[in-house]
C-alpha positions in Angstrom: 115.4 96.3 143.6 115.7 100.0 144.1 117.4 100.4 140.8 114.6 98.5 139.1 112.0 100.7 140.7 113.7 103.9 139.6 114.2 102.7 136.0 110.6 101.6 135.9 109.4 105.0 137.1 111.5 106.7 134.4 110.1 104.5 131.7 106.6 104.8 133.0 106.9 108.6 132.7 107.3 108.2 129.0 104.4 105.9 128.7 102.3 108.3 130.7 103.0 111.1 128.2 102.1 108.7 125.4 98.7 107.9 126.8 98.0 111.5 127.8 98.1 112.7 124.2 95.0 113.8 122.4 95.3 111.4 119.5 95.9 108.5 121.9 92.9 109.4 124.0 90.7 109.7 121.0 91.9 106.2 119.8 91.3 104.5 123.1 88.0 106.2 123.7 86.6 104.3 120.8 86.8 101.2 122.9 84.4 100.4 125.7 82.9 103.8 126.5 81.5 102.8 129.9 85.0 102.1 131.3 87.3 104.7 132.9 90.2 105.7 130.8 92.9 104.2 132.9 91.3 100.8 132.5 91.2 101.3 128.8 95.0 102.0 128.9 95.7 98.8 130.8 93.5 96.7 128.5 95.3 98.3 125.4 98.7 97.4 126.9 97.6 93.9 127.6 96.1 93.4 124.1 99.3 94.6 122.5 101.5 92.7 125.0 103.5 95.7 126.1 105.8 93.5 128.2 107.0 91.5 125.2 107.5 94.8 123.2 109.7 96.2 126.0 111.5 92.9 126.5 112.5 93.0 122.8 113.3 96.7 122.6 115.4 96.8 125.8 117.3 93.6 124.8 118.4 95.1 121.5 119.2 98.5 122.9 121.5 96.8 125.4 123.0 94.7 122.6 123.6 97.7 120.4 125.4 99.5 123.3 127.5 96.4 124.0 126.0 96.1 127.5 126.5 92.6 128.9 126.3 93.4 132.7 123.6 95.8 133.9 124.1 98.2 136.8 121.5 100.5 138.3 123.0 103.5 136.3 123.0 101.6 133.0 119.4 100.3 133.6 118.3 103.9 134.2 120.0 105.1 131.1 118.2 102.5 129.0 114.9 103.4 130.6 115.4 107.1 129.8 116.4 106.3 126.2 113.1 104.4 125.7 111.1 107.2 127.5 112.6 109.9 125.4 111.7 108.0 122.2 108.1 107.7 123.4 107.9 111.3 124.4 109.1 112.7 121.0 107.1 115.9 120.2 105.3 116.1 116.9 106.6 118.0 113.9 104.9 120.9 112.2 104.8 121.2 108.4 103.1 123.4 105.9 101.4 122.2 102.7 100.8 124.3 99.6 97.2 125.2 98.8 96.8 125.8 95.1 93.6 127.7 95.7 95.2 130.0 98.2 98.9 130.2 97.4 99.5 132.9 100.0 98.0 130.8 102.8 100.0 127.6 103.5 98.1 124.8 105.3 99.6 124.0 108.7 100.0 120.3 109.5 101.0 118.5 112.7 102.5 115.1 112.3 103.6 112.4 114.7 103.0 109.1 112.8 105.2 110.1 109.9 108.3 112.3 110.1 110.7 113.9 107.7 114.4 113.1 108.1 116.6 115.7 106.5 115.7 118.5 104.0 117.2 121.3 102.0 117.1 123.7 104.8 118.9 123.3 108.2 115.8 124.1 110.2 114.5 122.8 113.5 113.6 119.5 112.0 117.2 118.9 110.8 118.6 119.8 114.2 116.7 117.1 116.0 117.6 114.3 113.6 119.1 112.2 116.4 115.8 112.3 118.3 113.8 111.3 115.2 116.2 108.5 114.5 116.0 107.2 118.0 112.2 107.3 118.0 111.9 105.6 114.6 114.2 102.8 115.9 111.7 102.1 118.6 108.4 100.1 118.5 106.5 103.4 119.1 105.7 106.2 116.6 106.7 107.5 114.1 105.9 104.5 111.9 107.0 106.1 108.6 110.2 108.0 107.9 110.6 110.1 104.8 114.2 110.9 104.1 116.5 112.5 101.5 119.9 111.2 100.7 120.9 112.3 104.2 119.4 109.0 105.5 120.9 106.9 102.8 124.3 106.0 104.3 125.7 105.1 107.6 122.5 105.2 109.6 120.6 102.3 111.1 116.8 102.1 110.7 116.4 98.3 111.0 115.3 97.7 114.6 111.6 97.9 113.9 111.4 98.3 110.1 112.1 96.0 107.2 110.5 97.9 104.3 112.0 100.4 101.9 110.0 102.5 99.5 112.3 103.9 96.7 110.7 107.3 95.9 113.0 107.5 92.9 115.3 105.0 91.2 118.9 105.3 92.2 121.4 106.0 89.4 123.8 103.3 90.4 123.8 100.0 92.3 125.9 101.4 95.2 123.3 103.9 96.2 120.6 101.2 95.8 122.5 98.8 98.2 123.1 101.6 100.6 119.4 102.5 100.8 118.3 98.9 101.5 121.3 98.4 103.8 119.6 100.8 106.3 117.0 98.1 107.1 119.0 95.0 106.1 121.3 94.9 109.1 122.4 92.9 112.1 119.5 91.4 114.2 117.1 93.3 112.0 113.3 93.2 112.3 112.7 90.6 109.5 115.3 88.2 111.1 113.7 88.6 114.5 110.2 87.9 113.2 111.4 84.7 111.6 113.2 83.5 114.8 110.1 84.2 116.9 107.8 82.5 114.4 109.8 79.3 114.5 110.9 79.1 118.1 108.0 80.8 119.9 107.0 77.8 122.0 110.6 77.0 123.0 111.3 80.6 123.9 108.2 80.8 126.2 109.3 77.5 127.8 112.8 78.7 128.5 114.0 79.5 132.0 116.2 82.4 130.7 114.9 85.7 132.2 115.8 87.4 128.9 113.5 85.8 126.2 115.6 87.2 123.3 118.8 85.8 124.7 117.0 82.4 124.6 115.7 83.2 121.1 119.1 83.7 119.6 120.4 80.7 121.3 117.7 78.5 119.8 118.2 80.1 116.4 121.7 78.8 116.1 120.0 75.7 114.7 120.6 77.1 111.2 124.2 78.1 111.6 125.5 74.8 110.3 123.6 75.2 107.1 123.8 79.0 106.6 127.1 79.7 108.2 128.1 82.4 110.7 125.7 84.9 109.1 122.9 83.0 110.9 121.0 83.9 113.1 121.8 87.6 113.3 122.0 88.5 109.6 119.9 85.8 107.9 117.3 83.4 109.1 114.7 81.5 107.1 111.1 82.4 107.3 108.2 84.3 105.8 109.5 87.8 106.8 111.7 89.4 104.1 113.2 92.8 103.4 110.4 94.5 101.5 111.4 96.5 98.5 108.9 98.8 96.9 109.9 100.6 93.7 107.4 103.0 92.0 109.0 104.7 89.0 107.0 107.5 87.6 105.1 106.6 84.3 106.8 107.9 81.2 109.9 109.0 83.2 113.5 108.1 82.8 113.1 106.0 86.0 111.5 103.1 84.0 114.5 102.7 81.8 116.9 103.3 84.7 115.3 100.6 86.7 115.9 97.9 84.0 119.6 99.0 83.8 119.9 99.1 87.5 118.7 95.5 88.0 121.4 94.4 85.5 124.1 96.5 87.2 123.0 95.3 90.6 123.6 91.7 89.7 127.1 92.5 88.5 127.8 94.7 91.5 126.9 91.9 93.9 129.2 89.6 92.0 132.1 92.0 92.4 131.3 93.1 95.9 134.5 91.6 97.3 136.7 93.3 94.7 138.8 96.3 95.8 137.9 98.2 92.6 134.4 97.1 91.6 134.3 99.5 88.7 137.2 97.8 87.0 135.6 94.3 87.4 132.2 95.6 86.1 133.9 97.1 83.1 135.8 93.9 82.4 132.6 91.8 82.5 130.8 94.2 80.2 133.6 94.3 77.7 133.4 90.5 77.5 129.7 90.6 76.8 128.6 89.3 80.1 125.1 90.2 81.2 123.3 89.6 84.4 121.9 86.2 83.5 125.4 84.9 82.7 126.8 85.7 86.1 124.0 85.4 88.7 124.1 81.6 88.3 127.7 81.3 89.4 128.3 79.7 92.8 130.5 82.1 94.6 129.6 80.9 98.1 132.6 80.7 100.5 133.7 77.2 101.5 131.9 75.6 104.4 134.0 75.5 107.6 136.3 72.6 107.5 135.5 71.6 103.9 138.5 73.2 102.2 136.6 73.7 98.9 133.5 75.3 97.5 130.5 73.3 96.3 131.1 74.3 92.7 
């Protein structure tokens, strides 16, 4: 009990900083004006079901760290991780004013942050803080990144949408970008699990609702294989891809070619040298429509053969 109280106090300190910010106060003050601010905070937390948010976030933080048995110290560490994400300080940027080129416009941003840039400035040095905050249910809600955030970084805990500011030149880069949000126990997968099993999760006696959720979601493992439920799970939520090539730019032509190469790349994903396989298919006149219809699914467990 003492460990729980100490961890709760550490997490509450982060929440206190969140509700003490000017933008938060301005937002909540638009609610019932005749109520004291602390009551508005409690109502806001109840309306947004803060308990469910923290249940989900802490479960997946523990899962990511491989924590199966909690101690007082580990619990406090998790609480401090959440608190530090909530208390992320805003970033300061400057915008160019074409009417007064010598007077840049200062901007303070918390809702959307930049990840990486051409210069190794203060923003670049605190990339781990930004990454940790974006991988939380709290702000920032938008992350703008250069190729620095394209590989080897997870952004999937609370995001399942990728906006391609430009069209990648090759399918490998394209897959790497979308792979930042298409990952183990990602946001889209969790939404589908919760949508289907909500009632059963709430009725479960398991003190960890997400442990119960993943247990219930094994109902699709027989049909989808071992990728379910952590990588794929049927439902309305999907990885959202937004591509906006500039009009009259080379990106329009590049996008058509990329879609073709992407189909071939996925076909050859298991090959040790994908470039050789792609070249072989092209030399034989294969195009995307010829190969995407092939059934290359692995055999079902115990079947000994593929379906086709």
